[in-house]
N, CA and C atoms as a LAMMPS dump frame, in Angstrom:
ITEM: TIMESTEP
0
ITEM: NUMBER OF ATOMS
546
ITEM: BOX BOUNDS ff ff ff
-5.0000000000000000e+02 5.0000000000000000e+02
-5.0000000000000000e+02 5.0000000000000000e+02
-5.0000000000000000e+02 5.0000000000000000e+02
ITEM: ATOMS id mol type element x y z
1 1 1 N 96.279 265.453 384.897
2 1 2 C 96.368 265.623 383.358
3 1 3 C 95.838 266.478 382.451
4 2 1 N 95.938 266.705 381.122
5 2 2 C 95.099 268.26 381.003
6 2 3 C 94.606 267.502 379.6
7 3 1 N 93.291 268.033 379.542
8 3 2 C 93.179 267.115 378.368
9 3 3 C 92.721 268.634 377.461
10 4 1 N 93.076 268.049 376.086
11 4 2 C 92.902 269.738 375.023
12 4 3 C 91.532 269.121 374.164
13 5 1 N 90.905 270.058 374.511
14 5 2 C 89.411 269.745 373.599
15 5 3 C 89.414 270.691 372.756
16 6 1 N 88.555 271.246 371.342
17 6 2 C 88.439 271.768 370.611
18 6 3 C 86.447 272.115 370.832
19 7 1 N 86.142 273.577 370.393
20 7 2 C 85.292 274.096 370.053
21 7 3 C 84.918 274.872 369.219
22 8 1 N 83.848 274.773 368.273
23 8 2 C 83.862 275.715 367.267
24 8 3 C 83.075 277.021 367.47
25 9 1 N 83.246 278.2 366.838
26 9 2 C 82.572 279.607 366.906
27 9 3 C 82.912 280.211 366.323
28 10 1 N 81.406 280.666 365.49
29 10 2 C 81.395 280.752 364.39
30 10 3 C 81.919 280.102 363.074
31 11 1 N 82.674 279.009 362.947
32 11 2 C 83.064 278.287 362.087
33 11 3 C 84.317 278.203 362.052
34 12 1 N 84.716 278.891 363.216
35 12 2 C 86.517 278.582 363.318
36 12 3 C 86.772 277.56 364.749
37 13 1 N 87.671 276.787 364.333
38 13 2 C 87.487 275.701 366.193
39 13 3 C 88.693 275.977 366.097
40 14 1 N 88.766 276.191 368.243
41 14 2 C 89.499 276.746 369.037
42 14 3 C 89.659 275.894 369.938
43 15 1 N 90.763 275.597 370.303
44 15 2 C 91.378 274.622 371.474
45 15 3 C 91.016 275.09 372.722
46 16 1 N 90.788 274.501 373.915
47 16 2 C 90.843 274.736 375.354
48 16 3 C 91.42 273.321 376.644
49 17 1 N 91.39 273.446 377.421
50 17 2 C 92.051 272.671 377.985
51 17 3 C 90.863 272.153 379.225
52 18 1 N 90.75 270.898 379.817
53 18 2 C 90.048 270.474 380.882
54 18 3 C 90.868 270.163 381.51
55 19 1 N 91.091 270.209 383.014
56 19 2 C 92.219 269.307 384.107
57 19 3 C 90.526 269.074 385.316
58 20 1 N 91.283 267.924 385.571
59 20 2 C 90.474 267.773 387.211
60 20 3 C 91.704 267.909 388.324
61 21 1 N 90.518 268.801 389.394
62 21 2 C 91.45 269.346 390.468
63 21 3 C 90.555 268.8 391.723
64 22 1 N 91.626 268.756 392.759
65 22 2 C 90.947 267.882 393.628
66 22 3 C 90.445 269.168 394.697
67 23 1 N 89.495 269.465 395.356
68 23 2 C 89.449 270.913 396.386
69 23 3 C 89.568 269.938 397.542
70 24 1 N 90.605 270.642 398.446
71 24 2 C 91.471 270.319 399.388
72 24 3 C 90.141 269.789 400.721
73 25 1 N 89.106 271.091 400.641
74 25 2 C 88.112 271.161 401.777
75 25 3 C 87.575 270.591 401.618
76 26 1 N 86.725 270.181 400.386
77 26 2 C 85.54 269.055 400.214
78 26 3 C 85.595 267.388 399.649
79 27 1 N 87.28 267.758 399.377
80 27 2 C 87.5 266.379 399.174
81 27 3 C 86.62 265.834 397.977
82 28 1 N 86.716 266.598 396.83
83 28 2 C 85.947 266.27 395.946
84 28 3 C 86.626 267.311 394.463
85 29 1 N 86.283 266.424 393.749
86 29 2 C 87.345 266.613 392.426
87 29 3 C 86.504 267.392 391.189
88 30 1 N 86.942 268.927 390.979
89 30 2 C 85.88 269.25 390.191
90 30 3 C 86.813 269.731 388.796
91 31 1 N 85.799 269.793 387.732
92 31 2 C 86.778 269.931 386.033
93 31 3 C 86.626 271.458 386.18
94 32 1 N 88.173 272.083 385.551
95 32 2 C 88.504 273.023 385.537
96 32 3 C 88.407 273.835 384.007
97 33 1 N 88.23 274.857 383.364
98 33 2 C 88.531 275.587 382.364
99 33 3 C 89.443 275.804 381.802
100 34 1 N 90.479 275.669 380.783
101 34 2 C 91.383 276.859 380.636
102 34 3 C 91.52 277.18 379.11
103 35 1 N 90.742 278.446 379.021
104 35 2 C 91.174 279.284 378.15
105 35 3 C 92.126 279.895 377.171
106 36 1 N 93.006 280.275 377.676
107 36 2 C 94.28 281.176 377.198
108 36 3 C 95.267 280.579 376.686
109 37 1 N 95.402 280.87 375.859
110 37 2 C 96.369 280.22 374.554
111 37 3 C 97.347 279.94 374.841
112 38 1 N 97.999 281.021 375.938
113 38 2 C 99.809 280.806 376.042
114 38 3 C 99.729 279.7 377.378
115 39 1 N 98.703 280.127 377.817
116 39 2 C 98.978 278.481 379.142
117 39 3 C 98.483 277.121 378.329
118 40 1 N 97.668 277.413 377.276
119 40 2 C 97.477 275.52 377.034
120 40 3 C 98.481 275.579 376.469
121 41 1 N 99.768 276.123 375.612
122 41 2 C 100.621 276.108 375.295
123 41 3 C 101.842 276.001 375.84
124 42 1 N 101.417 276.035 377.341
125 42 2 C 102.745 275.678 378.34
126 42 3 C 102.374 274.091 378.726
127 43 1 N 100.85 274.483 378.754
128 43 2 C 100.36 272.955 379.419
129 43 3 C 100.744 271.814 378.141
130 44 1 N 100.832 271.923 377.286
131 44 2 C 100.971 271.211 375.906
132 44 3 C 102.443 270.285 376.343
133 45 1 N 103.415 271.429 376.928
134 45 2 C 104.785 270.538 377.358
135 45 3 C 105.103 269.962 378.362
136 46 1 N 104.378 269.913 379.566
137 46 2 C 104.287 269.15 380.3
138 46 3 C 104.052 267.892 380.173
139 47 1 N 104.639 266.994 380.843
140 47 2 C 104.615 265.346 381.176
141 47 3 C 103.416 264.697 381.186
142 48 1 N 102.536 264.275 380.754
143 48 2 C 101.396 263.294 381.107
144 48 3 C 101.892 262.93 381.795
145 49 1 N 100.32 262.362 382.539
146 49 2 C 100.483 261.264 383.704
147 49 3 C 101.724 261.442 384.812
148 50 1 N 101.657 262.429 385.178
149 50 2 C 102.775 262.884 385.982
150 50 3 C 102.449 264.103 386.751
151 51 1 N 102.748 264.15 388.082
152 51 2 C 102.334 265.445 388.836
153 51 3 C 103.222 266.46 388.505
154 52 1 N 102.802 267.791 388.593
155 52 2 C 103.394 268.93 388.04
156 52 3 C 104.854 269.449 389.096
157 53 1 N 103.769 269.108 390.193
158 53 2 C 105.271 269.051 391.633
159 53 3 C 105.084 267.64 392.481
160 54 1 N 106.504 267.366 392.66
161 54 2 C 106.25 265.763 393.246
162 54 3 C 107.355 265.561 394.525
163 55 1 N 106.787 264.526 395.087
164 55 2 C 107.766 264.402 395.855
165 55 3 C 107.676 265.402 397.391
166 56 1 N 106.319 266.167 397.628
167 56 2 C 106.173 267.167 398.617
168 56 3 C 104.832 266.439 399.125
169 57 1 N 104.039 266.945 400.553
170 57 2 C 103.325 266.623 401.103
171 57 3 C 102.041 267.34 400.387
172 58 1 N 100.539 267.532 400.007
173 58 2 C 99.824 268.241 399.918
174 58 3 C 100.334 269.767 400.562
175 59 1 N 100.235 269.625 402.176
176 59 2 C 100.769 271.314 402.961
177 59 3 C 101.503 271.632 402.599
178 60 1 N 102.602 271.012 402.184
179 60 2 C 103.684 271.907 401.433
180 60 3 C 103.827 272.146 400.222
181 61 1 N 102.822 271.715 399.192
182 61 2 C 102.515 271.871 398.522
183 61 3 C 101.666 273.27 398.472
184 62 1 N 100.861 273.403 398.954
185 62 2 C 100.069 274.367 399.241
186 62 3 C 100.716 275.442 399.908
187 63 1 N 101.68 275.537 400.877
188 63 2 C 102.988 276.469 401.643
189 63 3 C 102.722 277.443 399.814
190 64 1 N 104.224 276.317 399.669
191 64 2 C 104.613 276.772 398.062
192 64 3 C 103.754 277.591 396.955
193 65 1 N 102.533 277.067 397.293
194 65 2 C 102.039 278.217 396.355
195 65 3 C 101.307 279.078 396.613
196 66 1 N 100.639 279.194 397.78
197 66 2 C 100.503 280.35 398.775
198 66 3 C 102.132 281.332 398.477
199 67 1 N 103.56 281.037 398.879
200 67 2 C 104.326 281.89 399.01
201 67 3 C 104.323 282.378 397.17
202 68 1 N 103.781 281.974 396.491
203 68 2 C 104.366 281.676 395.073
204 68 3 C 103.584 283.133 394.751
205 69 1 N 102.023 282.563 394.902
206 69 2 C 100.815 283.708 394.839
207 69 3 C 101.074 285.119 395.671
208 70 1 N 101.756 284.749 396.742
209 70 2 C 102.182 286.35 397.627
210 70 3 C 103.273 286.845 396.047
211 71 1 N 104.274 286.264 396.042
212 71 2 C 105.266 287.061 395.22
213 71 3 C 104.6 287.344 393.836
214 72 1 N 103.583 286.743 393.117
215 72 2 C 102.923 287.374 392.271
216 72 3 C 101.961 288.609 392.553
217 73 1 N 101.011 288.552 393.764
218 73 2 C 100.126 289.231 394.157
219 73 3 C 101.452 290.995 394.38
220 74 1 N 102.528 290.981 394.652
221 74 2 C 103.596 291.643 395.283
222 74 3 C 104.005 292.77 393.625
223 75 1 N 104.215 291.414 392.425
224 75 2 C 104.983 291.935 391.253
225 75 3 C 104.064 292.405 390.463
226 76 1 N 102.634 292.549 390.758
227 76 2 C 101.367 293.364 390.099
228 76 3 C 100.939 294.22 390.611
229 77 1 N 101.241 294.714 392.216
230 77 2 C 100.775 295.707 392.488
231 77 3 C 100.202 295.778 393.919
232 78 1 N 99.18 294.487 393.861
233 78 2 C 98.208 294.4 394.928
234 78 3 C 98.518 294.421 396.262
235 79 1 N 99.778 293.848 396.55
236 79 2 C 100.668 294.033 398.157
237 79 3 C 101.654 294.361 398.233
238 80 1 N 102.27 295.308 398.779
239 80 2 C 103.498 295.899 399.216
240 80 3 C 104.195 294.301 400.121
241 81 1 N 105.632 294.251 400.392
242 81 2 C 106.389 292.944 400.533
243 81 3 C 106.517 293.014 401.938
244 82 1 N 106.828 294.907 402.368
245 82 2 C 107.562 294.951 403.6
246 82 3 C 106.004 295.494 404.399
247 83 1 N 104.566 295.118 403.9
248 83 2 C 103.93 296.143 404.873
249 83 3 C 103.257 294.388 405.59
250 84 1 N 102.85 294.99 406.778
251 84 2 C 101.725 293.802 407.515
252 84 3 C 100.451 294.584 407.402
253 85 1 N 99.561 293.279 406.591
254 85 2 C 98.148 294.428 406.661
255 85 3 C 97.395 293.682 407.408
256 86 1 N 96.711 294.577 408.286
257 86 2 C 95.444 293.924 408.743
258 86 3 C 94.306 293.416 408.664
259 87 1 N 93.436 292.71 409.186
260 87 2 C 91.99 292.242 408.491
261 87 3 C 91.506 293.689 408.2
262 88 1 N 90.839 293.119 407.266
263 88 2 C 89.379 294.587 406.955
264 88 3 C 90.318 295.638 405.961
265 89 1 N 91.444 295.724 406.319
266 89 2 C 92.537 296.364 405.393
267 89 3 C 93.181 295.886 403.726
268 90 1 N 92.951 296.454 402.792
269 90 2 C 92.907 296.243 401.634
270 90 3 C 94.426 295.821 401.328
271 91 1 N 94.519 294.756 400.742
272 91 2 C 95.767 293.844 400.81
273 91 3 C 96.011 292.65 401.606
274 92 1 N 94.944 292.693 402.816
275 92 2 C 94.994 292.086 403.881
276 92 3 C 94.712 290.241 403.152
277 93 1 N 93.807 289.914 402.493
278 93 2 C 93.345 288.811 401.943
279 93 3 C 94.525 288.231 400.538
280 94 1 N 94.879 289.114 399.771
281 94 2 C 95.87 288.716 399.417
282 94 3 C 97.522 288.156 399.647
283 95 1 N 97.541 288.952 400.999
284 95 2 C 98.727 288.563 401.756
285 95 3 C 98.449 287.246 402.991
286 96 1 N 97.565 287.024 403.14
287 96 2 C 97.141 286.368 404.263
288 96 3 C 96.339 285.164 403.803
289 97 1 N 95.499 284.567 402.853
290 97 2 C 94.596 284.002 402.17
291 97 3 C 94.958 283.998 400.769
292 98 1 N 96.438 283.983 400.061
293 98 2 C 96.877 284.36 399.11
294 98 3 C 95.067 282.864 398.354
295 99 1 N 95.085 281.985 398.871
296 99 2 C 94.989 280.755 397.876
297 99 3 C 93.342 281.094 397.374
298 100 1 N 92.854 281.714 398.329
299 100 2 C 91.403 282.323 398.833
300 100 3 C 91.295 282.955 397.782
301 101 1 N 92.282 284.266 397.817
302 101 2 C 91.77 285.244 397.132
303 101 3 C 92.151 284.566 395.357
304 102 1 N 92.769 283.911 394.853
305 102 2 C 92.59 283.446 393.83
306 102 3 C 91.343 283.241 393.473
307 103 1 N 90.798 281.937 394.27
308 103 2 C 89.67 281.671 394.369
309 103 3 C 88.674 282.275 394.162
310 104 1 N 88.933 283.391 394.862
311 104 2 C 87.762 284.725 394.736
312 104 3 C 87.619 285.355 393.274
313 105 1 N 89.137 285.429 392.807
314 105 2 C 89.313 286.127 391.711
315 105 3 C 88.846 285.236 390.546
316 106 1 N 89.028 284.152 390.464
317 106 2 C 88.505 283.339 389.234
318 106 3 C 87.315 283.128 388.896
319 107 1 N 86.047 283.252 390.619
320 107 2 C 85.125 283.126 390.694
321 107 3 C 84.401 283.793 389.824
322 108 1 N 84.436 285.196 389.883
323 108 2 C 84.276 287.002 389.559
324 108 3 C 84.794 286.818 388.048
325 109 1 N 85.875 286.389 387.607
326 109 2 C 86.258 285.797 386.309
327 109 3 C 85.481 285.091 385.636
328 110 1 N 85.206 283.941 385.967
329 110 2 C 84.29 282.939 385.285
330 110 3 C 82.816 283.559 385.377
331 111 1 N 82.147 284.378 386.26
332 111 2 C 80.769 284.697 386.064
333 111 3 C 80.901 285.926 384.834
334 112 1 N 81.962 286.146 384.448
335 112 2 C 82.155 287.755 383.498
336 112 3 C 82.157 286.694 382.334
337 113 1 N 82.552 285.51 382.286
338 113 2 C 82.996 284.872 381.271
339 113 3 C 81.536 284.37 380.697
340 114 1 N 80.994 284.183 381.557
341 114 2 C 79.36 283.249 381.3
342 114 3 C 78.645 283.897 381.789
343 115 1 N 78.232 285.332 381.013
344 115 2 C 77.014 286.077 381.247
345 115 3 C 76.302 285.836 382.529
346 116 1 N 77.424 286.102 383.93
347 116 2 C 76.664 285.818 384.966
348 116 3 C 75.959 284.716 385.523
349 117 1 N 76.082 283.714 385.13
350 117 2 C 75.812 282.459 384.668
351 117 3 C 76.125 281.716 385.977
352 118 1 N 75.193 281.914 387.641
353 118 2 C 75.693 281.5 388.887
354 118 3 C 75.745 279.455 388.854
355 119 1 N 74.698 279.235 387.96
356 119 2 C 74.866 277.663 387.898
357 119 3 C 76.023 277.105 387.227
358 120 1 N 76.396 277.544 385.985
359 120 2 C 77.388 277.1 385.207
360 120 3 C 78.43 277.151 385.741
361 121 1 N 78.798 278.619 386.6
362 121 2 C 80.442 279.22 387.285
363 121 3 C 80.679 277.91 388.593
364 122 1 N 79.139 277.813 389.571
365 122 2 C 79.679 276.641 390.089
366 122 3 C 79.94 275.392 390.384
367 123 1 N 79.331 274.689 388.942
368 123 2 C 80.593 273.578 387.993
369 123 3 C 81.489 272.88 388.434
370 124 1 N 81.977 274.198 388.157
371 124 2 C 83.504 274.602 388.411
372 124 3 C 84.055 274.229 389.471
373 125 1 N 83.515 274.562 390.535
374 125 2 C 84.257 274.183 392.148
375 125 3 C 83.54 274.786 393.009
376 126 1 N 82.359 274.756 393.031
377 126 2 C 81.915 274.726 394.005
378 126 3 C 80.607 274.15 394.736
379 127 1 N 79.545 273.632 395.529
380 127 2 C 78.777 272.531 395.842
381 127 3 C 77.39 272.973 394.827
382 128 1 N 77.025 274.239 395.407
383 128 2 C 75.964 275.228 394.934
384 128 3 C 76.072 276.127 395.302
385 129 1 N 75.244 276.856 394.074
386 129 2 C 75.232 278.379 393.46
387 129 3 C 75.089 279.588 394.813
388 130 1 N 74.609 278.891 396.199
389 130 2 C 74.079 279.516 397.559
390 130 3 C 75.502 280.01 397.607
391 131 1 N 76.352 278.869 397.801
392 131 2 C 77.985 278.974 398.383
393 131 3 C 78.964 280.01 397.343
394 132 1 N 78.514 279.454 396.27
395 132 2 C 79.04 280.819 395.241
396 132 3 C 78.578 282.319 395.248
397 133 1 N 77.385 282.424 395.512
398 133 2 C 76.945 283.954 395.459
399 133 3 C 77.192 284.648 396.89
400 134 1 N 77.328 283.493 397.972
401 134 2 C 77.468 284.331 399.112
402 134 3 C 78.559 284.667 399.291
403 135 1 N 79.79 283.882 399.206
404 135 2 C 81.439 284.228 399.454
405 135 3 C 82.135 284.172 398.195
406 136 1 N 81.446 283.868 397.274
407 136 2 C 82.901 284.492 396.17
408 136 3 C 82.165 285.304 395.403
409 137 1 N 81.129 285.428 394.137
410 137 2 C 80.717 286.267 393.465
411 137 3 C 79.325 286.386 393.535
412 138 1 N 79.275 287.393 394.484
413 138 2 C 78.2 288.276 395.223
414 138 3 C 77.031 289.004 393.245
415 139 1 N 76.571 288.739 392.897
416 139 2 C 75.549 289.69 392.009
417 139 3 C 75.935 291.316 392.749
418 140 1 N 76.195 291.81 391.592
419 140 2 C 75.846 293.498 391.819
420 140 3 C 74.767 293.837 391.186
421 141 1 N 74.256 295.317 391.253
422 141 2 C 73.808 296.316 390.367
423 141 3 C 74.569 296.417 389.026
424 142 1 N 75.698 296.638 389.55
425 142 2 C 76.57 297.174 388.143
426 142 3 C 76.359 295.153 387.21
427 143 1 N 76.481 294.156 387.813
428 143 2 C 76.068 293.083 387.253
429 143 3 C 75.071 292.926 386.479
430 144 1 N 74.293 293.197 386.852
431 144 2 C 72.752 293.657 386.412
432 144 3 C 72.647 294.04 385.086
433 145 1 N 73.483 295.178 385.202
434 145 2 C 72.969 296.343 383.901
435 145 3 C 74.105 295.726 383.037
436 146 1 N 75.397 294.933 383.48
437 146 2 C 76.463 294.439 382.429
438 146 3 C 75.721 293.469 381.444
439 147 1 N 74.628 292.78 381.751
440 147 2 C 73.924 291.398 381.696
441 147 3 C 73.921 291.257 380.29
442 148 1 N 73.441 290.634 379.216
443 148 2 C 73.889 290.738 377.513
444 148 3 C 75.038 291.433 377.668
445 149 1 N 75.804 292.29 377.919
446 149 2 C 77.172 292.595 377.271
447 149 3 C 77.553 291.361 377.106
448 150 1 N 78.802 291.903 376.118
449 150 2 C 79.47 290.457 375.296
450 150 3 C 80.741 291.053 374.399
451 151 1 N 81.942 291.03 374.652
452 151 2 C 83.018 291.721 374.228
453 151 3 C 83.273 291.067 372.485
454 152 1 N 82.628 289.876 372.654
455 152 2 C 82.94 289.188 371.102
456 152 3 C 81.743 289.571 370.552
457 153 1 N 80.651 289.11 370.657
458 153 2 C 79.67 289.608 369.666
459 153 3 C 78.809 290.808 369.987
460 154 1 N 79.085 291.441 371.413
461 154 2 C 78.193 292.787 370.95
462 154 3 C 78.867 293.43 371.996
463 155 1 N 79.782 294.035 371.478
464 155 2 C 80.967 294.99 372.855
465 155 3 C 80.414 296.112 372.602
466 156 1 N 80.612 296.484 373.854
467 156 2 C 80.703 298.043 374.395
468 156 3 C 81.575 299.158 373.787
469 157 1 N 80.843 300.387 373.643
470 157 2 C 81.939 301.066 372.845
471 157 3 C 82.576 301.091 373.988
472 158 1 N 82.688 302.093 375.369
473 158 2 C 83.223 302.178 376.55
474 158 3 C 83.757 300.788 377.029
475 159 1 N 85.136 300.443 376.726
476 159 2 C 85.473 299.371 377.117
477 159 3 C 86.09 299.302 378.78
478 160 1 N 86.358 298.496 379.348
479 160 2 C 87.093 298.51 380.942
480 160 3 C 88.057 297.295 380.685
481 161 1 N 88.308 297.02 381.797
482 161 2 C 89.632 295.558 382.004
483 161 3 C 88.78 294.378 382.295
484 162 1 N 87.955 294.625 382.536
485 162 2 C 86.793 293.446 382.81
486 162 3 C 86.066 293.065 381.652
487 163 1 N 86.464 292.064 380.904
488 163 2 C 86.172 291.879 379.865
489 163 3 C 84.648 290.866 379.995
490 164 1 N 83.734 290.977 379.508
491 164 2 C 82.609 290.685 379.479
492 164 3 C 82.073 289.462 378.368
493 165 1 N 81.35 288.445 378.91
494 165 2 C 80.915 287.534 377.532
495 165 3 C 80.087 286.581 377.719
496 166 1 N 79.2 286.698 376.817
497 166 2 C 77.746 285.575 377.145
498 166 3 C 77.552 284.494 377.501
499 167 1 N 79.277 283.43 377.031
500 167 2 C 78.953 282.102 376.904
501 167 3 C 80.521 282.183 377.229
502 168 1 N 81.058 281.464 378.005
503 168 2 C 82.622 280.808 377.784
504 168 3 C 83.13 280.672 376.265
505 169 1 N 82.1 279.844 375.538
506 169 2 C 82.761 279.879 374.313
507 169 3 C 83.451 281.108 373.421
508 170 1 N 82.606 282.324 373.046
509 170 2 C 82.73 283.754 373.006
510 170 3 C 83.646 284.255 373.858
511 171 1 N 84.293 283.532 375.221
512 171 2 C 85.539 284.101 376.195
513 171 3 C 86.523 284.06 375.117
514 172 1 N 86.475 282.19 374.8
515 172 2 C 87.726 281.222 374.187
516 172 3 C 88.006 281.747 372.748
517 173 1 N 86.386 282.511 372.096
518 173 2 C 87.067 282.839 370.725
519 173 3 C 87.73 284.114 371.005
520 174 1 N 87.113 285.216 371.396
521 174 2 C 87.504 286.511 371.764
522 174 3 C 89.15 286.248 372.484
523 175 1 N 89.699 285.939 373.793
524 175 2 C 90.686 285.31 373.794
525 175 3 C 92.03 284.593 372.822
526 176 1 N 91.682 284.041 372.16
527 176 2 C 92.187 283.69 370.728
528 176 3 C 92.553 284.825 369.703
529 177 1 N 92.133 285.761 370.051
530 177 2 C 91.939 286.87 368.685
531 177 3 C 90.892 287.209 368.002
532 178 1 N 89.735 286.592 368.047
533 178 2 C 88.408 286.565 367.3
534 178 3 C 88.074 287.637 367.744
535 179 1 N 87.102 288.515 366.214
536 179 2 C 86.403 289.53 366.944
537 179 3 C 85.166 288.984 366.252
538 180 1 N 83.979 289.091 366.284
539 180 2 C 82.912 288.964 365.348
540 180 3 C 82.23 289.809 364.257
541 181 1 N 82.474 290.57 364.006
542 181 2 C 82.681 291.424 363.048
543 181 3 C 83.936 291.533 361.916
544 182 1 N 85.274 290.477 362.911
545 182 2 C 86.126 290.348 361.471
546 182 3 C 85.512 290.115 360.185
């Protein structure tokens, strides 16, 4: 189930989703945040109290999910369909560990959405900040220089594809089209 919640940013209300996900390896549940309005819209159309995928074992669901991710990675140009990547080669992770790759990407995305706050991001799916920083979201010198930047309230003059925010609520407002100076 996805719960739709609301938060206010600069006097305007924005909706976001929360869902509880079972982490297979640790057998623990973690709450996940969903900020993209187009995803919220799709989630509202799903039946509540009913699994999205029914009638399959967890292993089969994981295999189907991994195959779907591989097709997606091909469609966005991360990997090519007819290449067998060797370990250490760019593309190997997307091809051989697609679920890990999405988890890694999500960790980096949430680090950017929370002003590189390891404590907050760890709450979304890691037992501690050590695991998160060691394997998924190592803080770089570039991150240190980007700290404090926010595309919503303090936008840089030179923008990149890696949008940065000081908080999840500012990321939510920005993803809904709001800009502080509007």
